[in-house]
N, C-alpha and C positions, 0 to 999 in steps of 0.2 A: 820161838820166842816168846814165850806164855805172854810177856805184857801185850801183843795184840791179843789175845782172847777174850779180854773184858769189853773192848772199843768193837771187836768183832759181833760179839754178842748184843752189846747197843744196835749196830747196823744192821742184823739180821732181822732183831725185831722189829728195829722201823721198816724195814723193808718188806713186810711179813705184813703189819700194820698199815702202810701208806700205800703200797702199792698191789698187793695179791687179790686175784681176780678169779672167776669161775674156774678157767682154762691155763691159769698161768700168773703172770704179773703184767701191768700193765706200765708204761711210762709217766709221769706227771708234767702234763703240757705246761704248766702254770704252778711254780713254787709258792705263792701268796697264796693263791686260792687252796691248791690241793686238787684242783682241776686234773681227769687223768686222759689219759689218749686212748685209743681204741688201738695200739699196738705193744709186740713186745721184742725188740730186737734180737738177731739172732748171737748178737754175742753176751747178751747177759746170760745165757744158759753156759756157752761155751768157753766165757771168762769168768764173770762175774760168778757164777756159782762155784765152778770150778776153784776159786780161792777160797771161797767158804766152806768148800770140805776139802780140802787141805789143811785147811788152819784147825778148824778141829778134829780131823784124823792125826790122832797123835803117834798112830802105830805107822803111820803110810812109810812105804821104804823110800820118800824123796828126804824126810828130815834127818834119814843119817847119809846123807852125801850133799855134797859142795855144787850147787847151782843157782841160777837167778832165774827169772821169769821173764820173755817178753811181753812187747806190751798188748800181744796178740796170746800169752797164757801160755807159748810154747816154753819147753823146759831146755836151757840150756846150761849144758856143766860145764864149771871153772874148773881150772888146777887150783888145789890146796897150795 
């Protein structure tokens, strides 16, 4: 659904500007001050970046099938 692309671009840009660190991305400890933590949860790579990748990869085979994602970003096929 192309309607998700514009919000995804804004979100990706926000992630990059507010959480990017020399060796990955950091957590934000305090939203009011923008203070960053010194950690990057593993789910950020395995789930968050997977969702972003699939949003922007319009030619990915998943776009041609009927499925949903679990909360852990596992692909669950559905019947049409």
